[in-house]
DOMARMAR-911827 format. One line per field, with one value per atom (N, C-alpha, C): residue number from 1; x, z, y. Coordinates in pm, 1 decimal. Last residue first. Layout:
lumnu <- c(NUM/...);
px <- c(X/...);
pz <- c(Z/...);
py <- c(Y/...);
END
This chain:
lumnu <- c(203/203/203/202/202/202/201/201/201/200/200/200/199/199/199/198/198/198/197/197/197/196/196/196/195/195/195/194/194/194/193/193/193/192/192/192/191/191/191/190/190/190/189/189/189/188/188/188/187/187/187/186/186/186/185/185/185/184/184/184/183/183/183/182/182/182/181/181/181/180/180/180/179/179/179/178/178/178/177/177/177/176/176/176/175/175/175/174/174/174/173/173/173/172/172/172/171/171/171/170/170/170/169/169/169/168/168/168/167/167/167/166/166/166/165/165/165/164/164/164/163/163/163/162/162/162/161/161/161/160/160/160/159/159/159/158/158/158/157/157/157/156/156/156/155/155/155/154/154/154/153/153/153/152/152/152/151/151/151/150/150/150/149/149/149/148/148/148/147/147/147/146/146/146/145/145/145/144/144/144/143/143/143/142/142/142/141/141/141/140/140/140/139/139/139/138/138/138/137/137/137/136/136/136/135/135/135/134/134/134/133/133/133/132/132/132/131/131/131/130/130/130/129/129/129/128/128/128/127/127/127/126/126/126/125/125/125/124/124/124/123/123/123/122/122/122/121/121/121/120/120/120/119/119/119/118/118/118/117/117/117/116/116/116/115/115/115/114/114/114/113/113/113/112/112/112/111/111/111/110/110/110/109/109/109/108/108/108/107/107/107/106/106/106/105/105/105/104/104/104/103/103/103/102/102/102/101/101/101/100/100/100/99/99/99/98/98/98/97/97/97/96/96/96/95/95/95/94/94/94/93/93/93/92/92/92/91/91/91/90/90/90/89/89/89/88/88/88/87/87/87/86/86/86/85/85/85/84/84/84/83/83/83/82/82/82/81/81/81/80/80/80/79/79/79/78/78/78/77/77/77/76/76/76/75/75/75/74/74/74/73/73/73/72/72/72/71/71/71/70/70/70/69/69/69/68/68/68/67/67/67/66/66/66/65/65/65/64/64/64/63/63/63/62/62/62/61/61/61/60/60/60/59/59/59/58/58/58/57/57/57/56/56/56/55/55/55/54/54/54/53/53/53/52/52/52/51/51/51/50/50/50/49/49/49/48/48/48/47/47/47/46/46/46/45/45/45/44/44/44/43/43/43/42/42/42/41/41/41/40/40/40/39/39/39/38/38/38/37/37/37/36/36/36/35/35/35/34/34/34/33/33/33/32/32/32/31/31/31/30/30/30/29/29/29/28/28/28/27/27/27/26/26/26/25/25/25/24/24/24/23/23/23/22/22/22/21/21/21/20/20/20/19/19/19/18/18/18/17/17/17/16/16/16/15/15/15/14/14/14/13/13/13/12/12/12/11/11/11/10/10/10/9/9/9/8/8/8/7/7/7/6/6/6/5/5/5/4/4/4/3/3/3/2/2/2/1/1/1);
px <- c(528.9/528.4/410.6/511.0/604.2/605.6/199.2/291.6/383.1/49.2/60.3/155.9/-141.0/-47.7/-46.9/-193.1/-207.5/-102.9/-364.8/-239.4/-266.5/-608.9/-566.9/-432.7/-514.0/-609.8/-550.3/-322.7/-348.2/-441.5/-229.7/-304.1/-329.7/99.6/-43.5/-111.7/423.8/333.8/188.9/735.7/598.4/506.9/1061.1/961.0/822.3/1390.2/1261.2/1158.2/1679.2/1576.1/1445.9/1989.4/1857.0/1755.3/2245.3/2193.3/2060.7/2332.9/2389.9/2327.3/2184.3/2328.1/2393.9/1871.7/1953.8/2100.3/1642.2/1753.9/1840.2/1286.7/1409.3/1518.0/956.4/1079.3/1197.1/603.5/718.6/840.6/422.4/376.7/492.8/374.6/474.5/424.8/107.3/170.2/265.7/26.9/58.1/118.3/-197.3/-115.7/-93.6/-189.7/-237.8/-142.2/-256.9/-208.0/-272.3/-206.5/-284.4/-225.7/-14.6/-33.2/-109.1/43.0/-95.2/-121.0/313.2/232.1/88.6/436.6/434.0/342.7/622.1/516.9/528.1/822.9/712.8/595.2/933.5/927.0/805.9/1164.4/1025.0/1020.3/1448.1/1378.5/1235.9/1751.6/1639.6/1577.5/1895.5/1882.5/1759.2/1960.2/1966.6/1942.5/2127.0/2044.7/2068.0/2112.3/2165.5/2072.2/2031.2/2122.1/2193.1/1678.7/1819.0/1909.6/1406.5/1471.7/1622.9/1127.7/1268.5/1346.6/795.3/906.2/1040.1/481.9/592.7/716.4/199.9/323.2/429.2/-156.0/-26.5/86.3/-370.4/-388.5/-256.1/-474.0/-362.2/-387.0/-658.0/-685.2/-578.0/-687.1/-690.4/-724.9/-640.7/-778.2/-790.0/-365.0/-455.4/-597.6/-267.3/-246.4/-345.1/-345.3/-391.2/-378.6/-206.2/-352.5/-406.8/55.6/9.2/-142.9/63.6/72.7/24.0/65.8/-52.5/-52.4/326.5/212.9/85.0/483.3/489.8/372.0/515.4/388.9/379.6/642.4/673.8/555.1/357.1/502.5/533.4/103.3/146.2/298.0/-126.4/8.4/39.9/-417.4/-365.6/-229.2/-526.9/-481.8/-421.7/-774.9/-655.0/-621.3/-1138.9/-1013.5/-895.8/-1441.2/-1370.7/-1243.0/-1442.2/-1474.5/-1398.5/-1349.9/-1467.7/-1509.2/-1144.3/-1112.5/-1228.6/-1291.2/-1215.5/-1180.2/-1385.9/-1481.4/-1411.3/-1145.4/-1224.5/-1325.7/-1083.7/-998.6/-1071.4/-1284.0/-1280.0/-1194.8/-1215.0/-1344.8/-1345.0/-956.2/-977.4/-1109.3/-1003.1/-917.8/-945.7/-1180.7/-1214.5/-1136.4/-1089.8/-1145.2/-1178.0/-949.0/-932.9/-972.8/-790.2/-872.3/-850.6/-771.8/-741.0/-841.1/-648.2/-769.4/-731.7/-508.7/-497.4/-630.8/-354.7/-479.1/-459.2/-156.7/-279.1/-252.8/-49.6/6.5/-109.9/-172.3/-165.5/-104.8/-373.5/-284.3/-280.2/-416.6/-442.2/-338.7/-366.8/-478.9/-515.4/-294.4/-265.5/-387.5/-390.7/-329.7/-304.1/-475.8/-566.1/-515.8/-444.8/-383.6/-491.0/-387.5/-449.1/-376.5/-449.2/-356.6/-430.1/-434.6/-522.3/-431.4/-367.3/-301.8/-406.0/-389.2/-463.1/-398.7/-103.3/-188.4/-270.4/74.8/-57.5/-154.6/306.8/241.7/100.1/371.1/345.0/269.5/410.4/307.7/270.5/624.5/495.5/384.2/827.4/780.9/643.3/838.7/815.7/760.9/893.7/764.4/734.8/1030.7/1048.8/915.9/975.2/1078.2/1105.3/859.3/884.2/1001.1/859.5/789.1/816.6/1088.6/1036.8/975.3/998.5/1073.7/1006.9/846.0/951.0/1029.2/679.0/619.7/723.1/868.0/824.4/755.8/928.6/1027.4/966.7/732.6/840.6/938.6/575.1/521.4/627.8/728.4/706.2/665.1/711.6/841.9/826.9/434.0/508.4/646.7/374.4/314.9/397.5/514.3/556.8/500.3/364.7/508.3/556.1/91.1/129.3/278.0/61.2/53.7/108.6/-117.7/0.8/-34.2/-182.0/-237.8/-120.4/-224.4/-139.2/-221.8/-308.8/-326.8/-241.5/-187.4/-205.9/-245.3/-88.9/-178.6/-192.2/267.5/128.8/38.8/516.4/486.2/346.7/600.4/527.9/494.5/732.7/625.1/540.3/922.9/825.5/705.8/1071.5/1001.5/894.1/1175.2/1082.5/1004.8/1338.6/1229.8/1127.7/1522.9/1431.7/1312.6/1654.8/1586.5/1485.1/1762.1/1664.1/1585.6/1937.9/1833.2/1723.2/2116.6/2026.7/1910.8/2100.1/2173.0/2072.2/2131.9/2053.7/2141.7/2274.2/2229.7/2147.9/2325.8/2439.1/2399.3/2053.7/2118.1/2236.0/1939.3/1920.3/2006.5/1991.5/2057.6/2036.7/1901.8/1967.8/2033.2/1966.1/1888.0/1965.8/2057.6/2101.8/2022.2/1969.8/2097.5/2142.1/1696.9/1741.1/1861.0/1577.9/1723.6/1778.2/1308.2/1359.2/1509.9/1337.9/1262.7/1312.2/1448.7/1541.9/1470.3/1388.9/1313.7/1411.9/1560.3/1423.0/1336.9/1824.8/1730.8/1585.0/1960.0/1992.4/1887.8/1738.0/1829.4/1848.3/1571.1/1617.5/1714.4/1463.1/1553.5/1623.8/1325.7/1419.9/1514.8/1239.4/1250.8/1359.1/1198.5/1165.1/1189.8/1330.1/1321.1/1291.4/1370.4/1235.5/1218.8/1622.2/1555.3/1426.0/1692.9/1677.0/1606.6/1486.7/1612.7/1586.8/1288.5/1297.0/1432.8/1076.1/1216.1/1231.9/755.8/838.8/981.5/443.9/577.5/675.1/137.7/245.2/377.4/-164.4/-34.0/70.4/-495.9/-398.3/-266.9/-706.4/-612.0/-533.1/-1056.6/-915.4/-830.8/-1313.9/-1251.8/-1103.2);
pz <- c(-3995.9/-4138.2/-4165.6/-3748.6/-3768.0/-3911.8/-3599.5/-3711.3/-3718.7/-3334.3/-3418.7/-3532.8/-3052.9/-3165.1/-3245.9/-2722.9/-2821.4/-2930.7/-2561.1/-2624.3/-2729.2/-2314.5/-2434.7/-2485.9/-1974.7/-2081.9/-2200.2/-1782.7/-1855.8/-1974.0/-1462.3/-1587.4/-1650.2/-1340.7/-1323.8/-1458.7/-1221.8/-1330.8/-1292.4/-1088.4/-1058.5/-1167.4/-1087.2/-1169.9/-1136.3/-1014.8/-951.4/-1028.7/-1132.4/-1163.2/-1096.8/-987.6/-1001.5/-1024.3/-937.5/-1073.7/-1094.7/-683.8/-759.0/-897.2/-579.0/-601.3/-683.3/-769.3/-653.5/-683.2/-880.3/-918.9/-795.8/-934.3/-859.3/-913.0/-995.0/-1041.4/-957.5/-1033.5/-950.0/-1008.2/-1238.8/-1114.4/-1027.8/-1582.3/-1475.9/-1354.2/-1721.3/-1695.5/-1577.5/-1988.3/-1849.0/-1839.2/-2200.4/-2175.1/-2025.6/-2338.2/-2233.5/-2219.3/-2489.7/-2515.0/-2415.3/-2266.7/-2364.0/-2379.3/-2231.6/-2196.0/-2306.6/-2309.8/-2278.5/-2245.6/-2341.7/-2462.3/-2433.2/-2061.1/-2151.1/-2268.9/-1876.4/-1976.1/-2074.8/-1716.3/-1655.1/-1751.1/-1793.8/-1820.7/-1753.1/-1697.3/-1696.8/-1705.7/-1921.6/-1794.2/-1806.5/-2069.9/-2065.6/-1927.4/-2042.9/-2161.4/-2162.6/-1857.4/-1815.9/-1930.1/-1787.7/-1880.7/-1848.4/-1539.0/-1587.8/-1696.6/-1352.9/-1466.7/-1504.4/-1281.9/-1244.2/-1367.4/-1177.1/-1299.8/-1276.6/-1007.7/-978.9/-1092.8/-1033.3/-1086.7/-1030.7/-981.5/-907.4/-939.3/-1160.1/-1164.6/-1087.6/-1105.4/-1100.2/-1107.0/-1181.9/-1171.7/-1173.0/-1359.2/-1295.0/-1297.1/-1505.6/-1363.4/-1289.5/-1769.8/-1743.0/-1596.9/-1821.2/-1789.9/-1744.8/-1864.4/-1971.1/-1948.5/-1613.1/-1729.6/-1841.0/-1455.8/-1422.2/-1541.5/-1582.2/-1576.0/-1548.6/-1533.1/-1672.2/-1678.1/-1254.2/-1318.9/-1463.1/-1218.7/-1179.8/-1245.8/-1302.2/-1376.8/-1344.7/-1106.4/-1249.6/-1329.6/-825.1/-883.4/-1033.8/-681.7/-752.7/-837.2/-533.9/-533.9/-603.0/-531.8/-593.9/-596.3/-305.1/-360.6/-414.9/-298.9/-310.8/-377.8/-58.6/-190.5/-183.8/196.7/144.1/4.1/156.9/211.7/151.9/13.9/92.5/148.4/-319.5/-177.2/-108.5/-574.8/-551.8/-405.6/-569.7/-595.5/-557.3/-551.1/-434.3/-449.5/-814.4/-704.5/-578.4/-946.7/-979.4/-867.8/-838.6/-808.1/-839.6/-956.7/-811.1/-770.6/-1229.2/-1181.1/-1031.3/-1229.7/-1275.6/-1222.5/-1131.7/-1059.5/-1100.3/-1138.1/-1197.0/-1127.7/-823.2/-958.4/-1004.9/-578.7/-649.5/-796.3/-357.3/-475.7/-567.2/-2.8/-131.4/-238.1/229.9/164.3/26.6/556.0/413.8/360.7/820.0/756.2/606.5/833.8/856.8/859.5/658.8/700.5/714.1/552.9/698.6/748.1/322.7/336.8/484.6/132.4/248.0/253.4/-119.0/-41.4/76.1/-434.9/-293.1/-211.5/-697.0/-639.0/-488.9/-800.6/-816.5/-741.1/-658.2/-682.8/-698.1/-530.8/-648.4/-679.9/-222.1/-293.9/-408.6/-30.4/-127.6/-220.4/292.5/175.1/88.5/474.3/427.2/297.7/666.9/547.7/530.3/870.5/904.9/787.1/737.7/831.2/867.3/581.4/518.5/611.7/777.3/673.2/611.3/927.8/990.7/887.1/735.2/801.5/863.8/677.0/571.8/633.3/916.0/850.2/740.6/1197.0/1058.2/985.0/1460.3/1395.4/1251.6/1503.7/1571.3/1505.8/1382.1/1314.3/1378.6/1313.9/1410.5/1336.7/1115.1/1134.6/1237.9/1052.6/1151.3/1185.4/844.0/977.3/1088.4/620.1/690.5/824.4/523.1/578.5/670.1/413.3/478.1/550.2/287.7/407.8/481.9/60.7/166.2/297.3/-80.6/-46.3/69.9/-109.5/-35.1/6.0/-264.4/-132.1/-50.5/-497.9/-415.3/-274.9/-584.2/-558.2/-467.6/-610.2/-516.5/-482.8/-619.3/-676.8/-578.9/-430.6/-462.5/-538.5/-290.7/-392.9/-451.6/29.9/-69.4/-165.5/146.0/144.1/31.9/340.0/213.7/242.6/483.4/485.7/346.2/447.1/443.9/449.1/408.5/540.9/552.0/162.6/234.6/377.5/70.5/-11.6/62.5/278.3/243.4/169.5/265.1/389.4/364.0/8.7/36.4/164.9/50.9/-47.2/-18.0/236.6/273.4/178.4/80.1/202.8/246.2/-124.0/-156.6/-32.5/26.3/-56.0/-83.8/130.2/221.0/145.7/-123.5/-34.7/57.5/-362.5/-246.8/-150.6/-569.4/-584.3/-464.7/-531.2/-528.4/-535.0/-561.7/-430.9/-430.9/-804.5/-749.3/-626.4/-867.2/-945.9/-893.5/-769.8/-677.2/-744.3/-1041.0/-922.3/-822.8/-1292.3/-1236.1/-1113.2/-1440.5/-1370.2/-1296.7/-1529.6/-1495.2/-1401.9/-1636.5/-1633.2/-1596.7/-1604.0/-1734.3/-1740.6/-1256.4/-1368.5/-1500.9/-1024.3/-1128.1/-1250.8/-792.7/-905.9/-1017.3/-565.7/-560.5/-671.4/-544.7/-550.3/-547.3/-534.8/-637.1/-653.2/-477.3/-434.0/-539.9/-575.5/-437.9/-394.8/-832.8/-799.9/-665.9/-1014.8/-907.3/-873.3/-1305.8/-1238.8/-1130.7/-1470.0/-1329.4/-1245.6/-1752.8/-1674.8/-1528.3/-1920.8/-1883.5/-1802.4/-1970.1/-2077.7/-2032.1/-1727.6/-1843.4/-1959.4/-1482.3/-1549.7/-1668.1/-1198.2/-1338.0/-1396.1/-932.4/-968.1/-1110.2/-870.1/-937.5/-954.5/-761.4/-720.2/-774.4/-879.7/-899.7/-859.0/-729.3/-756.4/-767.5/-758.9/-765.4/-812.6/-543.3/-653.7/-643.3/-459.6/-429.7/-556.5/-462.0/-523.3/-490.2);
py <- c(2822.4/2860.4/2951.4/2728.3/2838.2/2888.0/2647.7/2631.8/2753.0/2454.2/2571.9/2543.1/2326.4/2314.5/2444.4/2211.2/2319.3/2299.8/1957.8/1996.4/2102.7/2063.2/1992.3/2042.8/2140.3/2116.1/2042.5/2149.4/2273.3/2250.0/2020.8/2009.3/2145.3/2101.3/2081.6/2076.2/2005.8/2042.3/2015.6/2078.4/2041.1/2094.2/1977.8/2045.1/1991.0/1987.8/1964.1/2044.8/1844.5/1943.8/1900.9/1804.7/1744.7/1856.0/1905.2/1905.7/1836.7/1936.2/1824.3/1808.4/2146.3/2168.1/2057.4/2137.6/2104.5/2134.2/2374.4/2287.8/2263.9/2409.6/2436.0/2343.6/2523.0/2458.2/2504.8/2496.0/2529.3/2460.0/2461.1/2523.1/2569.4/2456.9/2450.7/2528.2/2269.1/2398.6/2383.5/2040.3/2070.2/2209.3/1858.6/1976.2/1995.8/1533.0/1622.4/1740.0/1232.8/1367.9/1464.3/951.8/1028.4/1168.4/658.3/799.0/871.8/400.5/433.2/578.8/363.0/376.2/419.4/556.9/443.0/468.7/758.0/769.5/654.0/641.8/715.1/725.3/309.1/452.3/516.3/63.7/109.1/261.5/27.2/18.8/70.0/149.4/55.4/56.2/415.6/331.2/244.2/605.3/464.6/366.4/909.6/831.5/684.4/1168.2/1040.6/988.4/1384.2/1399.4/1269.7/1350.6/1330.1/1332.0/1520.5/1474.3/1470.7/1474.6/1500.4/1437.6/1603.9/1525.2/1571.7/1580.3/1639.5/1556.3/1641.5/1563.8/1640.5/1633.6/1700.8/1598.3/1468.4/1613.0/1688.3/1184.7/1254.4/1405.0/1048.6/1063.4/1143.4/945.7/1090.0/1119.4/682.7/720.6/866.2/672.9/627.8/675.5/749.3/835.6/800.6/527.7/662.5/757.5/319.2/316.8/456.0/402.0/390.4/387.0/386.2/517.8/511.3/110.0/187.5/324.3/54.4/-0.5/76.1/200.7/229.0/177.1/265.3/216.7/242.2/560.1/435.8/393.9/712.3/695.3/562.1/940.7/815.4/814.2/1085.5/1083.0/943.8/1254.9/1119.1/1124.9/1503.7/1461.6/1321.5/1421.0/1486.3/1436.2/1429.6/1379.9/1453.6/1310.1/1410.3/1349.7/1161.5/1164.9/1277.2/1149.0/1231.5/1237.2/965.9/1105.9/1197.9/731.0/777.2/924.7/714.0/732.8/782.7/671.4/790.6/818.9/424.4/539.5/669.5/269.3/283.7/403.3/291.7/336.8/359.7/178.3/315.5/370.7/-86.1/8.4/152.5/-314.6/-185.1/-74.1/-471.4/-473.4/-332.1/-406.1/-532.6/-524.9/-225.6/-201.5/-321.1/-232.3/-293.7/-251.0/-8.0/-56.6/-110.5/58.7/25.9/-24.6/238.8/193.7/170.3/-66.3/10.2/160.6/-311.2/-181.1/-83.5/-534.0/-522.7/-391.7/-646.5/-531.8/-495.0/-948.9/-863.5/-752.6/-1053.1/-1106.3/-1016.9/-933.8/-918.4/-959.4/-943.1/-1062.7/-1052.7/-707.9/-822.2/-945.0/-386.5/-517.4/-623.4/-83.6/-144.4/-274.8/44.3/-43.7/-112.6/321.1/255.7/176.1/395.8/338.7/268.0/688.5/572.0/524.7/793.5/800.3/672.9/744.1/793.5/787.2/661.7/570.3/614.2/886.2/756.6/663.0/1088.7/1101.6/968.3/985.5/1014.4/1019.8/972.1/850.0/870.8/1251.4/1152.1/1023.9/1386.3/1407.3/1306.5/1303.7/1260.1/1273.7/1354.2/1433.7/1395.6/1032.8/1160.3/1232.5/786.9/896.4/1031.7/531.0/626.7/745.7/246.7/369.7/459.9/32.3/9.5/136.1/105.4/86.1/66.9/114.3/234.8/210.9/-159.4/-66.1/40.3/-307.1/-381.5/-289.0/-122.3/-186.8/-266.8/-54.8/44.5/-22.9/-299.5/-241.5/-143.6/-325.2/-427.1/-376.5/-95.8/-115.0/-213.9/-154.1/-41.6/-52.7/-379.4/-389.2/-277.1/-282.5/-388.0/-386.5/79.3/-53.1/-155.2/331.2/252.1/125.5/627.0/540.5/463.9/773.9/709.5/625.6/1105.0/960.9/905.5/1382.1/1311.7/1168.2/1693.2/1576.7/1515.1/1752.2/1798.3/1675.5/1660.5/1710.2/1767.6/1595.5/1491.6/1533.1/1816.3/1763.2/1660.6/1855.5/1959.5/1900.2/1622.9/1656.5/1761.2/1649.3/1540.5/1566.7/1878.4/1880.6/1771.6/1788.8/1896.7/1903.4/1595.1/1557.9/1662.6/1753.1/1649.6/1608.4/1915.5/1976.1/1874.4/1729.8/1800.9/1865.3/1471.8/1560.9/1628.8/1227.2/1268.8/1348.1/1125.3/1263.6/1312.7/857.1/950.8/1097.3/748.7/761.8/858.8/694.3/829.2/854.4/426.2/530.7/672.2/186.3/277.4/396.7/-34.3/-1.7/83.1/-107.1/21.0/62.5/-321.2/-336.4/-210.8/-519.0/-383.3/-389.6/-744.5/-738.0/-601.1/-741.1/-701.9/-692.5/-654.2/-710.8/-654.0/-567.9/-613.1/-668.9/-349.7/-404.9/-439.6/-338.1/-287.1/-346.3/-397.2/-509.1/-465.4/-145.6/-245.5/-354.8/139.7/34.5/-72.1/347.3/350.1/242.5/337.5/447.6/432.6/140.1/108.1/222.3/325.8/196.4/196.5/537.1/556.6/431.2/705.5/582.4/614.5/929.4/891.0/764.8/1021.1/949.3/882.9/1133.5/1222.1/1153.0/959.8/990.9/1083.1/1044.8/1004.6/1045.5/997.7/1017.2/965.4/1142.4/1042.9/1091.2/1162.8/1205.1/1101.8/1256.8/1159.4/1223.5/1311.9/1372.7/1262.2/1374.5/1266.0/1326.7/1565.6/1557.9/1428.0/1534.8/1519.1/1519.8/1775.9/1657.6/1653.3);
END
């Protein structure tokens, strides 16, 4: 069975909206687009190359797919494991409104997204990486489809915006698989499923 791995840039207060540029996603009046850019250094570049230099397919929502499809097919893949990985990956796109997906190879998921994604998980193939795709992530969390979280936690608070964990997230235990800290203070923390939430009492 394939794993679904969420790779997310997140602020200290849990915001994941528009990390890469001012006009990436201004919905809800979000005014801080591009908030991760000042923290990108050689460490961050090497980390992304490492995480995306292995075989993977993509699981994306419509907005993220359209942003990626407008940029990555135009990039040279030689010597760039991120561009190579994204362009070679099969892109599974969950959208009720997208009529076609021309960034090949791509496959649209139109109806019963959770059920279809569960079926894709059960097929042979590489792990499924989720980038951006905030609305899709809420569906994955609600239906217990997430296997690992690869988080980059940035030393900023943003106040308002789309959150990694919305109201639909279910109670789930995770275990730390790997952790690092960049020279600019970005915490890299990879988590895997650990079963049900454990509770106790200090009294």
